[in-house]
C-alpha positions in Angstrom: -39.1 19.8 122.4 -42.7 19.9 121.1 -43.3 18.2 117.7 -43.5 20.7 114.9 -44.4 20.5 111.2 -41.5 21.6 109.1 -41.6 21.5 105.3 -38.1 21.2 103.9 -38.9 20.0 100.4 -39.0 23.5 98.8 -36.9 22.5 95.8 -39.9 20.4 94.7 -42.7 22.9 95.3 -43.4 25.7 97.7 -46.5 26.8 99.6 -48.5 29.4 97.6 -48.4 32.8 99.2 -51.9 34.0 100.3 -51.4 37.2 98.2 -50.9 35.1 95.1 -54.0 33.1 95.8 -56.1 36.3 96.2 -54.8 37.7 92.9 -55.6 34.5 91.1 -59.0 34.1 92.6 -60.4 37.2 90.8 -59.6 35.5 87.5 -61.2 32.3 88.5 -64.5 33.9 89.7 -64.9 37.3 88.1 -62.8 37.8 85.0 -62.8 34.2 83.8 -63.1 34.8 80.1 -60.7 33.6 77.4 -58.4 36.5 76.5 -59.6 38.2 73.3 -57.9 40.5 70.8 -58.5 44.2 70.5 -61.8 43.8 68.6 -63.1 41.1 71.0 -65.7 41.5 73.8 -65.0 43.6 76.8 -65.0 40.6 79.2 -62.2 38.9 77.2 -60.3 42.2 77.1 -59.9 42.1 80.9 -58.2 38.7 80.6 -56.0 39.9 77.7 -54.9 42.9 79.7 -54.0 40.7 82.6 -52.1 38.3 80.3 -50.0 41.1 78.7 -49.3 42.9 82.0 -48.0 39.6 83.4 -45.9 39.0 80.3 -44.4 42.5 80.7 -43.6 42.1 84.4 -42.0 38.7 84.0 -39.9 39.9 81.0 -38.7 42.8 83.0 -37.6 40.5 85.8 -35.0 38.9 83.5 -34.3 42.0 81.3 -36.1 40.7 78.3 -38.7 42.1 75.9 -42.3 41.1 76.6 -42.8 39.5 73.1 -39.9 37.1 74.0 -41.9 35.4 76.8 -43.9 32.3 75.9 -46.2 30.9 78.7 -46.1 27.1 79.1 -47.4 24.6 81.7 -44.1 24.7 83.6 -40.5 23.5 83.8 -40.9 20.3 81.9 -42.8 21.7 79.0 -40.5 24.7 78.7 -37.4 22.5 78.6 -39.1 20.2 76.0 -40.0 23.2 73.9 -36.5 24.6 74.1 -34.7 21.4 73.0 -37.3 19.7 70.8 -38.3 23.0 69.2 -34.8 24.0 68.4 -33.8 20.6 67.0 -37.0 20.5 64.9 -36.0 23.8 63.4 -32.4 22.8 63.0 -32.4 19.1 62.0 -28.7 18.5 62.3 -28.2 20.4 65.5 -26.1 18.8 68.2 -27.4 18.9 71.7 -24.8 19.5 74.4 -25.6 19.0 78.1 -24.4 17.2 81.3 -25.4 13.9 82.9 -26.6 15.8 86.1 -29.4 17.8 84.5 -33.1 17.6 85.3 -35.0 14.6 83.9 -36.9 16.8 81.6 -33.7 17.5 79.7 -32.0 14.1 80.0 -35.1 12.2 78.8 -35.5 14.5 75.9 -31.9 13.8 74.9 -32.5 10.1 74.9 -34.7 10.7 71.8 -31.7 12.1 69.8 -28.5 10.4 68.6 -26.5 13.6 68.3 -25.9 14.4 72.0 -22.7 15.2 73.7 -22.2 15.3 77.5 -19.9 17.7 79.3 -17.7 16.5 82.2 -18.4 17.9 85.6 -16.2 17.9 88.7 -17.0 16.4 92.1 -19.0 19.5 93.1 -21.0 19.5 89.9 -19.3 22.4 88.1 -18.8 22.2 84.4 -15.2 21.6 83.2 -14.6 24.3 80.7 -12.0 22.2 78.9 -14.7 19.7 78.2 -16.9 22.5 76.8 -14.1 23.7 74.5 -13.5 20.2 73.3 -17.2 19.6 72.4 -18.0 23.0 70.9 -19.8 22.9 67.6 -21.2 25.9 65.8 -25.0 25.6 65.4 -25.3 23.3 68.4 -27.5 24.0 71.5 -26.1 23.8 75.0 -28.6 23.2 77.8 -27.5 23.7 81.4 -29.2 24.3 84.7 -28.4 27.6 86.4 -28.4 25.6 89.7 -28.7 21.9 90.2 -32.0 20.7 91.6 -30.4 18.1 93.9 -27.1 19.4 95.1 -27.5 23.2 94.6 -24.4 23.8 92.5 -24.7 27.3 90.8 -23.0 27.4 87.4 -21.1 30.4 86.1 -23.7 31.2 83.5 -22.2 34.5 82.5 -18.9 32.8 81.6 -20.6 30.0 79.8 -22.9 32.4 77.9 -19.9 34.5 76.8 -18.2 31.4 75.4 -21.4 30.2 73.6 -21.9 33.5 71.9 -18.4 33.5 70.5 -18.6 29.8 69.5 -21.9 30.2 67.7 -23.7 27.9 70.1 -27.3 28.5 71.1 -27.5 28.7 74.9 -30.5 27.3 76.9 -30.6 27.7 80.7 -33.0 26.0 83.0 -33.3 28.6 85.8 -36.2 26.9 87.6 -34.2 26.7 90.9 -32.7 30.2 90.8 -35.5 32.3 89.3 -35.7 35.5 91.5 -33.3 34.0 94.1 -30.4 35.0 91.9 -30.1 37.9 89.5 -30.8 36.8 85.9 -30.1 39.2 83.0 -30.5 37.4 79.7 -28.6 40.2 77.8 -25.7 40.4 80.2 -25.5 36.6 80.4 -25.9 35.9 76.7 -28.8 33.6 77.3 -30.8 32.6 74.2 -33.4 30.4 75.8 -34.5 30.5 79.5 -36.8 28.2 81.4 -38.5 29.8 84.5 -41.4 28.9 86.8 -43.1 30.4 89.9 -43.7 27.2 91.7 -40.5 27.5 93.8 -41.1 31.1 94.7 -44.5 30.6 96.3 -46.4 31.0 93.1 -48.8 28.4 91.5 -47.7 25.2 89.9 -48.8 24.2 86.4 -47.5 27.4 84.8 -44.1 28.4 83.5 -42.5 30.4 80.7 -39.8 30.0 78.1 -37.8 33.1 77.1 -36.8 32.9 73.4 -34.4 35.6 72.3 -35.6 37.5 69.3 -34.0 35.8 66.2 -33.8 32.3 67.7 -36.0 30.0 65.7 -38.2 27.5 67.6 -40.7 25.2 66.1 -44.0 24.5 67.9 -44.0 20.9 69.3 -47.8 20.9 69.9 -50.5 21.3 67.2 -53.4 23.6 67.8 -54.3 27.3 67.6 -52.2 30.4 67.3 -51.8 31.3 71.0 -48.5 32.5 72.4 -47.2 33.8 69.0 -48.0 30.5 67.4 -45.4 28.7 69.4 -47.5 27.2 72.2 -51.1 26.4 71.3 -53.9 26.1 73.8 -55.8 28.5 76.0 -53.6 30.6 78.3 -54.1 29.8 82.0 -54.9 33.3 83.0 -55.4 32.8 86.8 -52.0 31.0 87.0 -50.3 33.6 84.8 -51.7 36.3 87.1 -50.3 34.3 90.1 -47.0 34.0 88.3 -46.8 37.8 88.0 -47.9 38.3 91.7 -45.2 35.9 92.9 -42.6 37.9 91.0 -43.9 41.3 92.3 -43.9 40.3 96.0 -40.6 38.5 96.0 -38.2 40.0 98.6 -34.4 39.6 98.3 -34.3 39.8 102.1 -35.7 36.3 102.2 -32.7 35.1 100.2 -30.3 36.5 102.8 -32.3 34.8 105.6 -32.3 31.5 103.7 -28.5 31.7 103.3 -28.0 32.1 107.1 -30.4 29.3 107.9 -28.9 27.0 105.2 -25.4 27.5 106.7 -26.6 26.9 110.2 -28.3 23.6 109.2 -25.3 22.5 107.1 -22.7 23.3 109.7 -24.5 21.3 112.4 -25.4 18.3 110.3 -21.9 18.0 109.0 -20.7 17.7 112.7 -22.4 14.3 112.7 -19.8 11.5 112.2 -19.5 10.0 108.8 -21.4 12.6 106.8 -20.5 14.1 103.4 -21.8 17.2 101.8 -22.9 16.8 98.2 -22.2 19.9 96.2 -20.1 23.0 97.0 -19.9 25.3 100.1 -20.5 29.1 100.0 -22.0 31.5 97.5 -21.7 29.0 94.6 -24.4 26.9 96.3 -28.1 27.7 96.0 -29.3 29.7 99.0 -31.8 27.1 100.3 -30.2 23.8 99.4 -28.5 21.3 101.8 -27.7 17.8 100.5 -25.9 15.4 102.8 -25.1 11.7 102.7 -25.3 10.0 106.0 -23.1 6.9 105.8 -24.5 3.6 107.2 -28.1 5.0 106.9 -30.6 4.5 104.1 -32.0 7.7 102.9 -35.5 6.2 102.6 -35.4 5.2 106.3 -34.3 8.8 107.2 -37.2 10.2 105.2 -39.8 8.1 106.9 -38.4 8.6 110.4 -38.2 12.3 110.0 -41.7 12.4 108.5 -43.0 10.8 111.8 -41.4 13.7 113.6 -43.0 16.3 111.4 -40.1 17.0 109.1 -40.6 16.7 105.4 -37.5 16.1 103.2 -36.6 14.1 100.2 -33.9 11.5 99.4 -31.7 9.9 96.7 -33.3 12.0 94.0 -35.3 15.1 93.8 -38.3 12.9 92.8 -38.5 10.2 95.4 -39.4 7.0 93.5 -40.6 3.6 94.5 -38.0 2.2 92.0 -35.3 3.3 94.6 -32.9 4.2 91.8 -29.8 6.0 93.1 -29.5 9.7 92.3 -28.1 10.2 88.8 -26.8 13.6 90.0 -24.7 12.1 92.8 -23.4 9.3 90.6 -22.7 11.9 87.9 -20.3 13.8 90.2 -18.4 10.7 91.0 -20.3 9.6 94.1 -20.8 6.0 95.0 -24.2 4.2 95.1 -24.0 4.3 98.9 -23.6 8.1 98.8 -26.7 8.4 96.6 -28.8 6.0 98.6 -27.9 7.6 101.9 -28.4 11.2 100.7 -31.0 13.5 102.1 -31.9 16.9 100.6 -33.2 19.7 102.9 -34.5 22.7 100.9 -35.7 25.8 102.7 -38.2 28.6 102.0 -39.1 32.0 103.4 -41.5 30.4 105.8 -38.7 28.5 107.7 -37.1 30.0 110.8 -34.3 29.3 113.3 -36.6 27.2 115.5 -37.3 25.0 112.4 -33.6 24.5 111.8 -32.8 23.7 115.4 -35.6 21.2 115.6 -34.4 19.6 112.4 -30.8 19.4 113.7 -31.9 17.8 116.9 -34.1 15.2 115.2 -31.7 14.3 112.5 -29.0 13.6 115.1 -31.5 11.3 116.9 -32.7 9.5 113.8 -29.2 8.9 112.5 -28.1 7.5 115.8 -31.1 5.2 116.1 -30.8 3.9 112.5 -27.1 3.3 112.8 -27.6 1.2 115.9 -29.9 -1.0 113.8 -27.6 -1.2 110.7 -24.2 -1.6 112.3 
């Protein structure tokens, strides 16, 4: 089988669609002015129009109002703004989360003493009895829609309904699910929502935070009065235009394809002896996520050997680190250190096909066999 290049780290970042690049380029080279208000110069009005059209399109994609969308630099800033901004406005507010969240939530929580952690089961789902036990009116609950490492999709509608009744402000990090799953902030009772286009073939370095009208957030940066006074600094118009374009061209048929490819990959890899799936099976798993622990094999060795064969994956954690720390997510669902260190995440995109999957299956089998001969 001829060597191919197969990128399977699409839960970290995706290839930018050429149509997105073309849309962005106009605002790099032609309409590159700072957006101005109604009485500003005509050049700046072009940028202002693009900014507001994008805000409207992105708001519509989650059933929000356009003045509830704040543009940020991405997932990390949106999550920081949601938690820090809420706590700054409500000094005694308790933060409720889980120990399997993205680092941009967990590391923010380290700054506060009043944090409670919900229990999750061995597939990463929140235990509702734990939520009921920790409920506190005026608190903020921050939960990922789908986990970035093991793909567990939470029942956001049920959690949102509970939060609304309990008087808890509900923040959802939907970075992994944005456009892949239907998100309706009204129907799901979401108060704050983090979204980004970098996982749907849009640009990186841009994101948004939905803030429900009436929810008070304090700015965490000092500067001008951009983005309704909540996020100072010049808006990144080319990236915002790219954000809009990525939303407009997203095709739900790609999600169906990814589900089929995901299941093909998962089924065949789990037929290898001494393997373990991290996270759930079926519809409650993100459409493009496969995370498997290969016993008696180091994940780092798997990554490097697959890289030599043209297959790009990640291991142990969604952010592969020279510190070689075991995945906090896999440990958080009750996995052992060995499970974390031997885990490999394969994440697909619309650009993957059946040939990619079959090539990956063949090479993973070979690599696992070779590495186990060395280690056992």
